[in-house]
C-alpha positions as CSV (number, residue, x, y, z in Angstrom):
1,M,75.7,108.2,96.2
2,S,72.7,106.2,95.1
3,T,72.0,103.1,97.1
4,S,70.3,101.2,94.3
5,P,72.0,97.8,93.7
6,T,72.8,98.7,90.1
7,T,75.0,101.7,90.9
8,H,76.3,101.3,94.5
9,A,79.7,99.7,95.0
10,D,78.6,98.1,98.2
11,A,81.6,98.3,100.5
12,L,82.6,101.9,99.6
13,A,81.7,104.3,102.3
14,A,79.1,107.0,101.6
15,P,81.0,110.1,100.4
16,A,82.4,112.2,103.3
17,P,83.6,115.9,103.2
18,V,87.2,116.0,102.2
19,L,90.1,117.8,104.0
20,S,93.0,118.7,101.7
21,F,96.3,120.0,103.1
22,S,99.3,121.2,101.1
23,P,102.1,121.5,100.9
24,V,103.6,119.1,103.4
25,V,107.3,119.7,102.9
26,L,109.7,116.7,103.2
27,P,113.4,117.5,103.0
28,V,115.3,114.8,101.1
29,P,119.1,114.8,101.2
30,G,120.5,115.2,97.7
31,R,117.2,116.1,96.1
32,P,117.6,119.5,94.3
33,V,114.4,120.8,95.9
34,D,112.3,119.6,98.9
35,L,109.6,117.0,98.2
36,Q,106.2,118.7,98.5
37,V,103.0,116.6,98.8
38,R,99.3,117.2,99.1
39,V,97.3,115.1,101.4
40,S,93.5,114.6,100.9
41,V,91.5,112.6,103.4
42,P,87.9,112.2,104.5
43,A,86.9,114.4,107.4
44,T,85.9,111.3,109.4
45,G,87.0,107.7,109.8
46,T,90.1,105.8,111.0
47,G,92.2,103.0,109.6
48,L,92.4,104.9,106.3
49,P,94.2,103.0,103.5
50,V,96.7,105.1,101.5
51,I,96.8,105.8,97.8
52,L,100.0,107.3,96.5
53,L,99.2,109.2,93.2
54,S,101.9,109.8,90.7
55,H,101.2,112.6,88.2
56,G,102.0,112.5,84.5
57,H,103.9,115.0,82.4
58,G,101.3,116.8,80.3
59,P,101.2,120.3,78.7
60,S,99.7,122.2,81.7
61,N,101.8,123.9,84.3
62,N,100.2,122.9,87.6
63,L,98.3,119.7,86.7
64,S,101.6,117.9,86.7
65,S,102.1,118.5,90.4
66,L,100.5,118.1,93.7
67,N,97.7,120.3,92.4
68,G,96.5,117.9,89.7
69,Y,94.1,115.0,89.4
70,A,91.4,116.4,91.7
71,P,88.7,114.4,90.0
72,L,90.3,111.2,91.2
73,A,91.9,112.4,94.5
74,D,88.6,114.0,95.7
75,F,86.6,110.9,95.0
76,W,89.1,108.5,96.6
77,A,89.4,110.7,99.7
78,A,85.6,111.1,99.9
79,H,85.3,107.3,99.9
80,G,87.7,106.5,102.7
81,F,91.3,106.7,101.4
82,A,94.1,109.0,102.4
83,V,95.5,110.3,99.0
84,I,99.1,111.5,98.9
85,Q,100.3,113.4,95.8
86,P,103.9,114.4,95.4
87,T,105.2,117.0,93.0
88,H,107.9,115.0,91.1
89,L,111.0,116.7,89.7
90,T,109.4,116.3,86.2
91,S,106.8,118.9,87.0
92,R,106.7,122.0,84.9
93,T,106.4,124.0,88.1
94,L,110.0,123.0,88.8
95,S,111.6,123.2,85.4
96,H,113.4,126.4,86.0
97,L,115.0,124.9,89.2
98,V,116.0,121.4,88.1
99,A,116.7,121.7,84.3
100,D,120.4,120.8,84.9
101,A,120.0,118.5,87.9
102,P,121.2,114.9,87.6
103,G,118.5,112.7,86.2
104,A,116.9,115.4,84.0
105,P,114.7,115.4,82.1
106,D,112.8,112.2,83.0
107,F,114.0,111.8,86.6
108,W,112.8,108.2,86.5
109,R,114.7,107.1,89.6
110,S,113.8,110.2,91.6
111,R,110.1,109.8,90.8
112,A,110.0,106.3,92.2
113,E,112.1,107.3,95.2
114,D,109.6,110.0,96.0
115,M,107.1,107.4,96.9
116,T,109.5,105.5,99.1
117,H,110.4,108.7,101.0
118,I,106.7,109.4,101.5
119,L,106.1,105.9,103.0
120,D,109.2,106.3,105.2
121,R,107.6,109.4,106.7
122,L,103.9,108.5,107.0
123,D,104.1,109.2,110.7
124,L,105.5,112.7,110.1
125,I,102.8,113.3,107.5
126,E,100.1,112.2,110.0
127,R,101.4,114.6,112.6
128,T,101.7,117.5,110.2
129,V,98.2,117.3,108.6
130,P,95.6,118.7,111.1
131,Q,93.1,116.1,112.4
132,L,95.0,113.2,110.7
133,A,97.1,111.8,113.6
134,G,96.4,108.1,114.2
135,R,93.9,107.7,111.3
136,I,96.1,106.1,108.6
137,D,96.6,102.3,108.3
138,P,100.3,102.0,107.2
139,A,99.8,98.4,106.3
140,K,97.3,99.2,103.5
141,V,99.1,101.1,100.8
142,A,98.2,101.3,97.1
143,L,99.6,103.3,94.2
144,A,98.1,104.9,91.1
145,G,99.8,106.7,88.3
146,H,98.8,108.3,85.0
147,S,100.9,108.3,81.8
148,L,104.5,108.9,83.0
149,G,103.0,108.2,86.5
150,G,102.0,104.8,85.2
151,F,105.6,104.2,84.3
152,T,106.6,105.1,87.8
153,A,103.9,102.9,89.2
154,A,105.2,99.9,87.1
155,L,108.7,100.3,88.6
156,L,107.4,100.4,92.2
157,L,105.2,97.3,91.5
158,G,108.2,95.3,90.3
159,A,109.0,96.0,86.7
160,G,112.7,96.0,85.9
161,L,114.4,98.8,84.0
162,N,117.3,98.6,81.7
163,D,119.2,101.8,82.6
164,P,120.1,103.5,79.3
165,D,123.1,105.1,80.9
166,T,124.7,102.0,82.4
167,G,123.1,99.0,80.7
168,N,122.3,97.6,84.1
169,V,118.9,96.2,85.1
170,V,117.5,98.2,88.0
171,H,114.7,97.1,90.3
172,L,113.0,99.7,92.5
173,V,110.1,97.6,93.8
174,E,108.5,98.9,97.0
175,P,107.2,96.0,99.0
176,R,105.0,98.1,101.2
177,I,102.8,98.8,98.2
178,K,100.2,96.1,98.0
179,A,98.4,96.9,94.8
180,G,98.4,99.5,91.9
181,V,96.5,101.2,89.2
182,L,98.2,102.1,85.9
183,L,96.3,104.7,84.0
184,A,97.2,105.1,80.3
185,A,100.7,103.9,81.1
186,P,103.4,103.4,78.4
187,G,104.0,100.0,77.0
188,R,106.8,98.0,75.6
189,G,110.0,99.2,74.0
190,G,112.2,97.5,71.4
191,D,110.8,97.6,67.8
192,A,107.5,98.9,69.1
193,L,109.0,102.2,70.2
194,N,109.5,103.8,66.8
195,G,107.7,107.2,67.0
196,P,109.4,110.6,66.9
197,M,109.6,110.9,70.7
198,A,111.3,107.5,71.1
199,E,114.9,108.9,70.7
200,Q,114.2,111.8,73.1
201,W,112.7,109.5,75.8
202,P,114.5,106.2,75.5
203,I,113.6,105.5,79.1
204,I,110.0,104.9,78.1
205,G,110.9,101.7,76.3
206,A,113.3,100.4,79.0
207,L,110.7,98.7,81.2
208,D,110.5,94.9,81.6
209,F,107.0,94.0,82.8
210,S,107.8,90.3,83.3
211,T,108.9,91.0,86.9
212,M,105.9,93.2,87.8
213,T,104.3,90.7,90.1
214,A,102.2,92.9,92.4
215,P,98.4,93.0,91.8
216,A,97.5,95.8,89.4
217,L,94.6,97.2,87.5
218,V,95.7,98.4,84.0
219,V,93.4,101.1,82.5
220,A,93.7,101.7,78.8
221,G,91.6,103.9,76.5
222,D,90.6,102.2,73.2
223,K,91.2,105.5,71.4
224,D,94.5,106.3,73.1
225,D,96.8,106.1,70.1
226,S,100.3,107.4,71.1
227,R,101.8,107.9,67.6
228,H,104.6,110.0,69.0
229,F,106.0,106.8,70.7
230,T,104.7,103.9,68.7
231,D,102.5,102.8,65.7
232,M,101.1,99.9,67.8
233,G,97.9,101.8,68.4
234,P,95.9,101.8,71.6
235,D,97.0,98.2,72.4
236,W,100.4,99.6,73.5
237,H,98.8,100.9,76.7
238,A,97.6,97.4,77.5
239,D,101.2,96.0,77.6
240,P,101.6,96.3,81.4
241,Y,98.7,93.8,81.5
242,T,99.6,91.7,78.5
243,L,103.3,91.3,79.4
244,A,103.2,91.1,83.2
245,P,102.4,88.0,85.3
246,G,99.1,87.8,87.2
247,P,97.2,88.8,89.2
248,K,96.4,91.6,86.8
249,T,93.1,93.1,85.6
250,L,92.7,95.1,82.4
251,L,90.0,97.8,82.1
252,T,89.5,99.0,78.5
253,L,87.5,102.3,78.5
254,F,85.4,102.7,75.4
255,D,86.1,105.9,73.3
256,A,88.7,107.1,75.8
257,E,91.9,108.9,74.8
258,H,95.0,109.6,76.8
259,G,93.2,111.9,79.3
260,L,90.7,109.1,80.0
261,G,87.9,111.6,80.0
262,G,89.6,114.4,82.0
263,I,91.2,112.9,85.1
264,A,94.1,115.3,85.2
265,G,92.0,118.2,86.4
266,Y,88.5,119.6,86.4
267,D,87.7,121.2,83.0
268,A,91.2,120.8,81.8
269,A,91.6,122.4,78.4
270,E,94.0,119.8,77.0
271,T,91.6,116.9,77.6
272,T,90.8,115.7,74.1
273,D,88.0,113.4,75.2
274,E,86.2,115.3,77.9
275,N,83.6,113.1,79.5
276,P,82.6,113.7,83.1
277,E,80.6,110.4,83.2
278,R,83.7,108.4,82.2
279,V,85.8,110.2,84.8
280,A,83.2,109.5,87.5
281,A,83.0,105.8,86.5
282,L,86.7,105.5,86.4
283,A,87.0,107.1,89.9
284,R,84.5,104.6,91.3
285,L,86.0,101.5,89.5
286,T,89.6,102.4,90.7
287,A,88.4,103.0,94.2
288,A,86.5,99.7,94.2
289,Y,89.5,97.7,92.8
290,L,91.8,99.1,95.4
291,H,89.3,98.6,98.2
292,T,88.9,94.9,97.3
293,R,92.6,94.4,97.0
294,L,93.3,96.0,100.4
295,H,90.3,94.3,102.0
296,P,90.4,90.7,100.5
297,G,87.0,89.2,100.1
298,A,85.1,92.5,99.9
299,P,82.5,92.6,97.1
300,T,83.3,96.2,96.1
301,W,85.1,95.5,92.8
302,Q,82.6,92.9,91.6
303,A,79.7,95.3,92.4
304,A,81.3,98.2,90.6
305,C,82.0,96.1,87.5
306,E,78.5,94.8,87.4
307,A,77.2,98.4,87.7
308,L,79.5,100.0,85.2
309,T,80.8,97.4,82.7
310,T,77.6,95.4,82.0
311,G,74.2,96.3,80.8
312,P,73.1,98.4,77.8
313,N,75.7,101.3,78.2
314,P,78.9,99.8,79.6
315,I,81.7,102.3,80.3
316,G,84.3,99.7,79.2
317,R,85.2,96.0,79.4
318,V,87.1,94.1,82.0
319,E,89.4,91.0,81.8
320,S,91.6,89.4,84.4
321,K,94.3,86.8,84.7
């Protein structure tokens, strides 16, 4: 990474080689299949903060699993984070095994519970992954999620959910998670949820962001127009920022569509807005945001914003509350 003051997010470590280990298999009573996770960590360093990464749904087979999101997971791990990626029950790799399981097809509760199971067993994960024992800081935990993963992240950060099956409001907040990143997450329901997919996925409109009090960075593409859910346009994906209490930050990426430049995988064919520069900038900005949240007072986020969202060719714009 360049060390010039205009491009270097000061407190992020220089990139290290990455060790990636999968699957770590965690048996979970009552779950139709064992919970499998990938763990990616820098080859060196201790006191590693954790990023839990929740995959989206997507058209690919394997990107919606522990095998996806390498452009983000690799960067985060290379810059000092322990990245843990579960394969949720919504993954296409499991469709033939769980199609009739309770909670199908959205598995909203199971997806959130996957993250709690991982945090409950961080010590087991440390012992299982070679050369990881004693290197994780269990007090520094963050969460990121893309698309449906952003929905899962919102739940764990405190959003309420009006359960369509029971009418009850459910809270699945995970207090061990100190901060989050919501990437192209779904927005409000009600009258806004009026696209052709709204009836098939009513759960998408069931979130109440007013109780999502944990610090979070909401990332929205200004060309991410999800007509299958709403005619609100790209602003719908800013709802987790607009409708939630602070502290929140909104990063609006210029010209970005739902794939945000291609975060789900290297050279993924379904990326409609492929842009490696955007992906690299997003990886750095998200790492910087979480580094500053987990190390209060660190200048990392401010430096990254100055490098990437100001000047003649900004990648996007930032606002906070």
